[in-house]
N, C-alpha and C positions, 0 to 999 in steps of 0.2 A: 483711793486706799491710802492711809498714812503709812509712812515708812516704817513705822513699828510694827505694823501688822504683817510685813513680809517675813518670809522664811528664808533660811540661808545663813551661812557663816558671816556675811558681810553685815548683816544686821548688828550682831554683837560687837564686830570689830569697829564699826562706824557709829556706834551709839552715841558718841559724844561729838561727832562731826558739826561743824557750824561753818557753812559756806556763805552765810548771810542771807539764804533764801532756802525755805522748806523744800521747794520743788528741787533744787540743786543737790539738797541732801539726799532726798529720795531717789533722784536720778543716779547718784554716785553708787548707791547701794545696789540698785537694780543692775547698773552697768558692771559692777564688780562681779556679781554673781554671774552674768552672762559670759564675761570675759574668762573667768575661772573655769567654766565648763568646757571652754575650748580655746585654751591660752595660745596655742600655736597658730590659730586661725586669723585672718584678716577681720577687722571690725565687723564688715558687712556679713561675713560668715558667722561670726560668733553671735551676732544679734539674731534674734528669731524672726524679724519681719522688716520692711522697709521703714515703718514708723520708728521702731526702735533703733535702727541704724541712724536715721536722720538725728534723732534725739542724742545718740552717742556723739555724733560729729558736732552737735551744738554745744554739747557739754565740754568737749575739748577745746572748743572755739570760745567759750565764755570766759571773759577776762576775770570774772569775779570767782572763778574756780581756781584759787590760787594753790599751787603745789605744796605750799608750806602748810596750809589749812587742811588739805587733804590727808597730809602725813601726820598732822598733830594728833588726831585721834588714834591712830595706830601707834604712835610713840607713847602715848598714855597707856594704853592696853599693854605694850611691850614692858613698860615700867612696873605694871601690876604683875605681870608674869615673873618678872625678875625678883620680886621681893621675896620670894620664898627660898631663894638660893643665898648662900653666905658670899660667894664670889661669882662675879659675872665677867666674861671677857667680851671686850668691845673689839671687834676685829675691823680695822680699817684698811680700805684698799680703793683703788682707782681703777676704772675700765673706760675705754674709749669706744664711743658708738659711732660707726662710720656710715654717713648717708651720701657718699659721693655719687651713687647712681640715682640720686634724687635731684637733679640740677634745678628743679623749680622751686625746691624748699628754701625758704628765706630764713636768715637769722642764724645760719649754722657758723661755726668757727673752724679756722684751719687746724688740722689735727697732725698731719705728717706729710712728708714728702717722700715719694717712691720713684725709683727709676725704672722705666719700661725697658723691654728688650731691645728697642730701637735707640736707646740712649736718651729719650727724652724724659723730663721729670714730670710725675703726675702728683698733684696735690690732693689730698684727702680732706674731706669736709664732714664735720660731724659734731658731736656733744661730748662732753666729759661728766663722768658720773663718779662721784665719790661718796662711798657709803660706809657707815659704821654699823655693824650688825652685831647684836647681842647674841651670845651663846653661853650656854651653861658649861662648866668645866668638864662635863661628859660630852659636850660638842652638840647639844641640842640647841638649834636656831630659835630663839624667843622673840625676834622681831628687829625691826630697824630702829636704831636710836637717833640717827642723824643721816641725812643724805642731801646733797647739793648737785644739781645737774646744770651745767653752764656751757655756754659757747665760748671758746678761747678768743681772747681779744688779741688782735695782732699788734706786734711791737716792732718799732723800727730798729734798724740796725744799731743806731747810736745808742738807743735804749738798753739793747743787749749787751754792748760794750760795758755799760756802767752796772752790771749785773751785781757785782761785788759790792758795789756802794748803795744798791737798792734796799731799803728796809724790807724785812721779812714780810710785813704788813701788805706790801705792795708787789709781792711775788704770788705766782700761781701755787707755789708749795705751801702758802699759808693755810691752805684748806685742811692740811693735817693738824695744824694748831687749832683752828677754828672748830674742827669736829671734835677734837679732844675736850675743848672747853664746853661745847654744847652738850656732850655726852655726859660730863660731870653734872651739868644743870639738869639734865632730863632724869638721870637715875642717881638718886642721893642715898637710898637705903642700903643696898648691899655694897661690898667692895667692887669697884669696877676697875679692872686692868685692861688698858688699851694695848692691843697687840698688832704690830705693824711689821711690814717688810722693809727693805734697806732704804726706800725712798724716804723714810721718815726719820733716817738717821741724821738729825740736825741739832745743833746746840740749842736753838732756840725751843724745840719740841721738848727737850729734856728740862729746860729751864721753866717753861710753863707748867709742866707736870708737877715740878717741885713747888712752884707757886701756889698752884690750886690744890695740891695734896691729892693729886690723882695718878696713881702708880700706871708705868708703862713698862713694856717689854718689846725691843725692838731688835731686829737683826742688824748687826753693824754693816755698813758699807765701806768706811774708810779706816785705814790703818793709821789713826790719827796720833799725834803726839800728845803724850798725857803728863800729869804732874808738873805742869808749867808754872813758874813763878813769876813770870813777866811775860808780857805780849811781844816782847822783843826777842832776838836771837839768843839761844843758849846753847852751850856746850854739853855734850854726852846727854842728850835728851832721850826719854824713853818712849817707845812706841807700843801700842796696845797689843798687837800680834806677839811680839817677842816676850812681853810680860807674861801673857798667859800661857805660852808654850813652856815657860819655866815652872809653872805650878804642877804639883804632883797630881797624878790621875786619882779622881776621888771615887770613880766607879766606872763599870762598863755594863753596856746593855746592848740587846740586839733589836734591830728594826727591819721590816720587811720593805725593800725598795721596789716598787712596781715598775714593770716593763716600760721603757721609754725609748724612743727614736731608734728602735730595731734592737736595743739591748734587752735581753730577758730579765725577769724579776729575779732577785737575789736576796739574800739575808746579809745585812751589813752589822758589822760589830763595832759600835762606837765608844770612844773613851770621853769621859766627861771631866772637865777641869773647871774650877771656878776661883774667883779672886776679887779683890776691891781695887778701885783706882780712883783718881780725880779726873773728871772730864773737863778739859780746858777750853775756854772760848777761842774761836778762831781769832787770828791776829788781826784780819782785815775787816773785822765787822765794823759797820758804820756806828754802831751804838757805842763803841768804844769812846767816841768824841763827846758824848753826853752823859755817860754813866760808867760805873765800874763793874765789868762783867765777872762775876765769881767763877771759881772752879766748883764743879758740882761732884758731890760724893756718888759714886756709882758702883755697880757690881757687874761683873762679866761672867758669863758661862760659856766655856770653849767646848764645842762638840766636834770630834775628828774621827773619821773612819780609820780603824787600825789598819787593815790589809785590803785595800780595794783590788778589784780585778785589774790586770795589767793594761787592759784597753780602756778602762774608765777611770775618771776622776775620782778622788776620795771625797765623801760627804764631808762638809765642813760648815759649821754654823759659829758665828760669834754673836752671842745674845746679850744685849744690855738691859738693864733694869735698875730701878732705884728701890726695889723691893728687897728685904733682907735675903741674904744667901750666905749661910754660915755653916751649912752641911751638905752632904750629898742629896739628901731627900728633898731639901729645898731647891737645889739646883735641877734635879731630875723633875721636880713639879713644874718648873718654868719651862723646861724642854718639852714636856708633855702638853703645856698650854700653846706653846709655839706650833707644835704639830697640828693643832686644831685650825691654824690660820688659813689652811687650804679651804675651810668651809666658806670663806667670802669669795674665793676664786670660784668655787663651785656654784654659788649663788649667782654670781654674775654670768656664768656658763648657762644656768637654767634660763636667764632672761635672753641672752643672745642666741645660744644653739637651740634651746628647747623651744622658747617662745617666739624666736625670730623677730625681735622687736626692731631690728635694724631694717626690716622690710615695710614697716608702716609708713605710709604716705599721708601726711596731714598738712604738708605744705607749709608749715611755719614751725619754727623751733620752740616757741611757747607752747603751741598745741602739743608738740612732741613731748616736752617736759611733763605736762599734765599727764598724758599717756603713760609715760614710763614711770611716773610716781605710782600710778594705779597698778601697773604691771609689776612693779617691784613688791608691793604688798601681797599681790596674788602670788607672786614667785616664792615669797618667804613662806606662805601658808603651805604650798605643795612641797617645797623643800623640807619644811619642818615636819610634816606628816611622814615624809619619806624616811627621815632619820629617827622619828620618835619611836618606831618599832624596835630600834637597836638600843636606844637609851632608856626607855621607859615602856618596856613591852606589855607590862600587865594592866596599864591604863585602860578603862573602858573607852571604846571607840566613839561613843556619842559625844564625848568631849570635844572632838574635833571633826567628826563627820555628822551631818544632819540625819534625822530619822528617815528622810526621803532618799538618802545616799546609801546608808549601811543596810537597810533592809531589803532593798531589791538586789544589792550586791551579795548579801547572804544567800538569797533565794536562788540567784543564778548560779553561784559556785557550788553550793552544797546540793542543789537539785531538790531540796525540801520544798513543801507546799505550804507551810506555815513559819512564821518567824519564831525563834527561841525566845524562851522566858528569861533566860540568862544573857545578858547583854555580852556581846563578843569582845575580846580584848583588841587592843589597837594594833598589835603584832599580826593578828589573824587577818584583820581588815586590810592591812597594807599588803599582804601576801595575796589576798584575794583580788585586790586592785591590780597587782602585778600579773596574776593570772590572766586577767582580762587583756593584758598587753602581751601575753605570750610567754610568761614566766611558768615554768613546769612544776615547781614547788616539790621536786624530789628531796629525799633526805640529804644528799650530798650536794645540793645546789647552792647552799649558803643563802645569804640574804639578796633580795632582787635589786638590780641596778636602776639607775635613774631613767634610762631610756625606756625600759619596759614598763616602768610606773608612769611615764609621761603618755605612752600608748594606752595603759590601763585607764588613766584619768579621763581621756577622750571617750572611751567606751562606757565608763561609768556615768558621764554627762548624759549619753544618750539613754542609759537604763533609768537614770533619774527623771528625764523628761517623760519617758514612756510611763513610769510609775505615777507621776503627778497627773498625767492626762487620764489614766485610768481611775485615779481618785476622784476626778471631777464628773466621771459618768454616772 
């Protein structure tokens, strides 16, 4: 059977895939459907029989199944979904996948050093995943725009001492710049704003952004010196934080702070200030020797909690952007965009806590990278459908659920004996999936959470399998 004849979401998502062999294309689609039906299960449980299990292991072992080619078709589909939006947010973040308990797995890198209770140090081994996730300004995940999964290369202590003299291209942090450049290349039609946390607060990141005309929004990490006219010492220099604290309050808004580390949830009142400044290059950059590094015109948005509880620290964000910020509405828009950055953290949580990808045993880092690439695309789909009911609740559910998924789901929840003539909306379908996972769907229950939806997806897979078997009789 040709892979175009298969049913399921993966046929459409991987319609342009080219792994150099039609059989590999076919296997990727079938494997993606199997793993999406039971994403938290080991490969041997997700596959229906021993033959499919062996085929899955052969796929991840096949050196011709390059992770970049697996991802390429999905990136093209992501770009298509993004074209109907005026502005897209590209959320960048890094997560670390630990495989220390898999001592026989080869090709892993050193991640971190931990100290045990007995005082001895324990080194963690694993992989680094850096992802750029496209979301709408409402927060709907549209797909992955760029992803690199690598093993950290160990560096000698001598090399580490010369860190300040090392070009950014030779540093691990270059992944932020590389992903920024790739995102711009993959998505050219709508405006793309790359949103990052403090790790991306680097002069080179803002310089590349300006050079390729791709705007960014980054939370500041360093209270840097600004408005410098020379790379040498100056008197009465200005710092970023003091400058912004002098700006007048442009507006005030309230935000709900969720409970964390034993502290109850609360409503925080935040003040917003904004202003312009010139971002000066660091004095010790090695590129000073070969070129003149310019000051970069930037805007800052300073968000500070007005009266925090006595036992808690005030919320404080310093957001840097090269987009225009000339009034409160433009400043508040950037704050709202930054609030959506948690989507990329939740996406990584889906992979690690929901799909338990760190439990996979494939014996080799290259095989794990192929597996993680496939699971990332599956993770996006489930995460997207979860949030779709909140951002676009009126869409018809067949846009994202196959006929063999939504029909048995409808019959199971409604207890009807025939399927409806009117196609259900996605909001109803998501709540039905959550009900399979234990969601009560009462009037005051709000929207279902991720955990109940994961449970519901598992039961939906069983319903779909039973439905398909019944159709074959």
